[in-house]
C-alpha positions in Angstrom: -13.1 1.4 26.8 -12.9 -2.6 26.6 -16.0 -4.4 27.5 -15.3 -6.4 30.4 -16.1 -10.1 29.0 -14.3 -9.1 25.8 -11.2 -7.8 28.2 -11.5 -11.4 29.9 -11.3 -13.0 26.7 -8.3 -11.2 25.5 -6.2 -11.5 28.8 -6.8 -15.2 28.7 -5.0 -15.4 25.0 -2.5 -12.9 26.3 -1.7 -14.8 29.5 -1.7 -18.1 27.7 1.8 -20.1 28.1 2.0 -20.5 24.5 1.7 -17.1 23.7 4.0 -15.8 26.4 6.5 -18.1 25.4 6.3 -16.6 21.9 6.7 -13.3 23.2 9.7 -13.9 25.2 11.6 -15.9 22.6 11.1 -13.0 20.0 12.0 -10.1 22.8 15.1 -12.2 23.2 15.9 -12.7 19.5 15.2 -9.1 18.8 17.8 -8.2 21.8 20.6 -10.5 20.1 19.9 -9.0 16.7 22.2 -6.4 16.5 24.9 -8.8 17.4 24.0 -11.8 15.6 22.3 -10.2 12.7 18.6 -10.5 11.8 16.8 -13.1 13.8 15.6 -16.3 11.9 14.1 -19.1 12.3 10.1 -20.0 12.8 8.0 -20.1 15.8 5.0 -21.8 16.1 1.4 -21.4 17.6 -1.0 -24.0 16.4 -4.6 -24.6 16.8 -5.7 -20.9 16.4 -9.1 -20.0 15.2 -8.9 -17.0 12.5 -10.5 -14.8 15.4 -7.4 -15.9 17.6 -5.1 -15.3 14.7 -6.2 -11.7 14.3 -6.2 -11.1 18.2 -2.6 -12.7 18.4 -1.2 -10.8 15.6 -2.6 -7.6 17.4 -1.2 -8.3 20.9 2.1 -9.4 19.1 2.5 -5.9 17.8 1.5 -4.2 20.9 3.9 -6.5 23.2 6.8 -6.0 20.9 6.2 -2.4 19.9 7.0 -3.1 16.4 5.2 -3.5 12.9 3.9 -6.6 12.0 3.2 -8.0 8.7 0.5 -11.0 8.3 1.0 -13.0 5.3 -2.0 -14.8 3.8 -2.8 -17.2 1.0 -4.7 -14.6 -1.2 -6.6 -11.6 -1.3 -9.7 -13.1 -0.3 -8.2 -14.3 2.8 -6.5 -11.2 3.4 -9.8 -9.2 3.0 -11.4 -11.8 5.6 -8.9 -11.2 8.0 -8.2 -7.6 7.8 -11.4 -6.1 9.1 -11.4 -7.9 12.6 -7.7 -7.4 12.9 -8.2 -3.5 12.7 -11.0 -3.8 15.3 -8.9 -5.4 17.9 -5.8 -3.4 16.7 -7.8 -0.5 17.5 -9.2 -1.7 20.7 -6.2 -2.7 22.2 -4.3 0.5 20.9 -6.6 2.9 20.2 -4.5 4.1 17.0 -7.5 3.8 14.5 -8.3 1.8 11.6 -5.5 3.3 9.3 -2.8 1.8 11.5 -3.6 -1.7 9.7 -3.1 -1.3 5.8 -3.9 -4.2 3.4 -1.5 -4.6 0.7 -3.4 -6.7 -2.0 -1.6 -8.7 -4.8 -2.0 -7.8 -8.4 -5.2 -9.2 -10.1 -3.7 -9.8 -13.5 -0.6 -11.5 -14.9 2.3 -9.3 -15.9 2.3 -10.7 -19.3 -1.0 -10.4 -20.4 -0.8 -6.8 -21.5 -3.0 -5.7 -18.9 -3.0 -3.3 -15.9 -4.5 -4.0 -12.4 -7.9 -3.2 -11.6 -8.2 0.5 -10.5 -9.3 -0.3 -7.0 -6.4 -2.8 -6.4 -4.0 -0.3 -7.7 -5.2 2.3 -5.3 -5.2 0.1 -2.3 -1.8 -0.9 -3.4 -0.6 2.7 -3.6 -2.3 3.7 -0.3 -0.8 0.7 1.7 2.7 1.3 0.6 2.8 4.9 1.5 1.4 4.0 5.0 3.8 1.2 5.7 6.7 3.3 4.1 6.0 6.3 6.4 5.1 4.0 9.8 1.5 5.5 9.5 0.5 1.7 9.5 1.7 -0.4 12.1 0.2 -3.9 10.8 0.2 -5.1 7.4 -2.1 -7.8 5.8 -0.3 -9.0 2.7 -1.0 -11.9 0.5 2.0 -14.0 -0.4 2.0 -13.0 -4.1 2.0 -9.2 -3.0 4.7 -10.3 -0.3 7.1 -11.4 -3.2 7.1 -8.3 -5.5 9.9 -6.6 -5.7 9.5 -2.6 -4.8 11.1 0.8 -5.0 13.0 2.0 -1.9 11.2 3.3 1.2 11.7 7.0 0.5 10.2 6.6 -2.8 7.0 5.4 -1.5 6.8 7.8 1.4 7.0 10.6 -0.8 3.9 9.5 -2.6 1.8 11.7 -0.8 1.4 15.5 -0.7 -0.2 17.3 2.3 -1.2 21.0 1.6 -1.9 23.6 4.3 -3.6 27.0 4.1 -1.2 29.9 4.1 1.7 28.0 2.3 3.1 29.0 -1.3 2.5 26.5 -3.8 2.4 26.8 -7.4 -0.8 25.6 -9.2 1.0 23.9 -12.0 3.2 22.2 -9.7 0.2 20.7 -7.8 -1.3 19.8 -10.9 1.6 18.1 -12.1 1.6 16.0 -8.8 -2.2 15.1 -9.1 -1.6 13.6 -12.8 1.7 12.0 -11.8 -0.3 10.3 -8.7 -3.2 8.9 -10.9 -5.6 11.6 -10.7 -7.9 12.1 -14.0 -9.4 15.8 -14.5 -13.0 15.4 -14.3 -15.7 18.3 -14.2 -17.2 18.2 -11.7 -15.6 16.4 -9.2 -17.8 13.1 -8.2 -15.8 10.6 -6.9 -12.5 9.6 -5.4 -9.3 10.1 -7.8 -10.9 13.0 -9.8 -9.8 16.7 -9.8 -11.0 19.6 -11.5 -9.5 23.2 -12.2 -11.8 26.4 -12.3 -9.5 29.5 -12.2 -7.8 29.6 -8.8 -9.9 27.0 -7.5 -9.0 23.4 -7.7 -11.2 20.6 -6.2 -9.5 17.3 -5.4 -11.1 13.7 -4.0 -8.6 11.9 -2.5 -8.9 8.1 -1.9 -9.7 7.3 1.6 -10.3 11.1 2.2 -12.7 14.0 2.2 -13.2 15.8 -1.0 -11.3 19.0 -0.6 -11.3 22.4 -2.4 -8.3 24.6 -2.5 -8.5 28.3 -3.3 -5.5 30.3 -4.5 -4.8 33.7 -4.5 -1.4 33.7 -6.8 0.9 31.1 -5.5 -0.7 31.2 -2.1 -2.9 28.6 -0.8 -5.4 30.9 0.7 -8.2 28.8 1.6 -9.1 24.9 2.1 -12.1 23.4 2.9 -14.2 20.3 2.4 -16.8 20.3 -0.2 -20.1 18.0 -1.0 -19.7 16.5 -4.5 -23.5 16.1 -4.5 -24.3 20.1 -4.2 -20.8 21.4 -5.3 -20.9 23.4 -2.2 -18.0 24.1 0.3 -18.3 23.1 3.7 -16.0 22.8 6.6 -12.7 24.7 6.8 -9.5 22.8 6.9 -6.0 23.8 7.9 -4.4 21.2 6.1 -5.3 18.0 4.0 -3.2 15.1 2.7 -3.6 14.1 -1.1 -3.0 10.1 -1.1 -1.7 8.5 -4.5 -3.6 6.3 -6.6 -0.7 4.6 -8.2 2.5 3.0 -6.9 5.3 5.3 -8.5 5.3 8.5 -10.0 3.5 8.5 -13.4 5.7 11.5 -15.1 6.0 12.3 -18.5 9.8 11.4 -18.3 8.7 7.8 -17.2 6.2 7.2 -19.6 8.7 8.1 -22.4 11.0 5.6 -21.5 8.1 2.7 -21.1 6.5 3.6 -24.4 10.3 3.5 -26.2 10.7 0.3 -24.5 7.6 -1.3 -25.8 7.4 0.3 -29.2 10.9 1.4 -29.9 9.8 5.3 -30.2 8.1 7.8 -28.4 4.9 8.8 -30.0 4.2 12.5 -30.4 1.9 14.6 -28.5 0.7 14.0 -24.6 2.0 10.7 -23.5 -0.6 8.4 -21.7 -0.1 5.3 -19.7 -0.7 1.8 -21.7 -2.3 -1.1 -20.5 0.1 -3.2 -18.6 2.5 -0.2 -18.0 3.2 -0.9 -14.3 4.7 -4.4 -15.3 7.8 -2.9 -17.2 8.8 -0.6 -14.5 11.9 -2.8 -13.9 13.1 -2.3 -17.2 12.9 1.6 -16.6 14.1 2.1 -13.2 15.6 0.3 -10.4 12.8 -2.1 -8.4 15.4 -4.0 -6.3 13.6 -3.4 -2.7 11.5 -5.9 -0.8 8.7 -5.7 1.7 10.8 -6.3 4.5 12.8 -3.1 3.6 9.7 -0.9 3.9 9.1 -2.2 7.3 12.6 -3.1 8.4 11.8 -3.9 12.2 8.9 -6.0 11.1 7.9 -9.3 12.9 6.2 -11.4 10.0 3.4 -13.7 10.8 2.6 -16.5 8.5 -0.7 -17.9 8.2 -0.6 -21.4 7.6 2.9 -21.6 6.7 2.6 -24.8 4.4 -0.4 -23.3 2.4 1.7 -20.2 1.8 4.7 -21.9 0.4 2.2 -23.9 -2.0 0.6 -20.9 -3.3 4.2 -19.3 -3.9 5.5 -22.3 -5.7 2.1 -22.4 -7.8 2.6 -18.8 -8.3 6.1 -18.8 -9.6 5.4 -21.7 -11.8 2.7 -19.5 -13.7 4.8 -16.8 -13.7 7.4 -18.6 -15.8 4.9 -20.2 -18.0 3.3 -16.9 -19.0 6.8 -15.4 -19.4 7.9 -18.2 -21.7 4.9 -17.8 -23.8 5.6 -13.9 -24.0 9.0 -14.4 -25.1 7.8 -16.8 -27.6 5.3 -13.8 -28.8 8.7 -11.5 -28.9 6.9 -9.3 -26.2 9.1 -7.0 -24.2 8.5 -7.8 -20.8 10.6 -8.1 -17.5 11.9 -11.5 -16.2 9.9 -12.8 -13.0 12.8 -12.5 -11.2 12.8 -8.8 -12.1 9.4 -8.4 -10.7 9.1 -11.0 -7.8 
């Protein structure tokens, strides 16, 4: 239920001549798109406060019935806008906070031999899955993340795993998924991103989810319950749970072997572990030719301060080329800027 004075303020913006003109023009372009190709060109709404920007974005998504991508200057700006946008979109549609995804940009240069912070990697993996599956109807994306090349949509859509009671599920196959999705084995499970195995019992704490306990009888998932990490006691019975990824691509032994061989010229013996910066060598091992718009192909793109975005993109590209040249001078194995962005 919308509070009357909030509803009145929303209606005032929704009925404003500038907003309705933009909606009509976008609807016309969308109708013409099958015959004339993808609609192009920019439409501008000026003089908006931040609150009006996020409300306009939410209203556009509702009016057009299409995904919306809000592109911002950087991670800080995206974080400042995402919560009010979630509030308004939920208020207008009742679809919950998960319908608005934040896809952060990497917090490190691809040429420094460092991996993104685990929180960044996790947020990106979950957001890419939500966008690819359509669970997220709105994406808030810093321009550096919008420029990043990506895998195909289906690859991200397969990154999560839903388990259900009564299904046949081999324990080793489940553990293989958890390892490839970036989970770490830890006894006992205390925080998101961890799993443990005790006989036929597997505890998993999924990002943005509830810690769950899977109880197997042979290859059958006999029971599924929430559990309390503080007491380690089982609580609420469940019929299904979705295990979300912590890394963008399936971190399989085969992929890790390719990456080690690329970097070192050979594959080390024993169990392979990811090395710092492995994520930025991916274009050398597999195809990353997709773009953000292929993850949400029907999306309307909203640019927050377009000139600022162009300047940020130019500055970013200049820094990429400088770091790449330095890495090549040091004989580092690395992907070119154009293979990553």
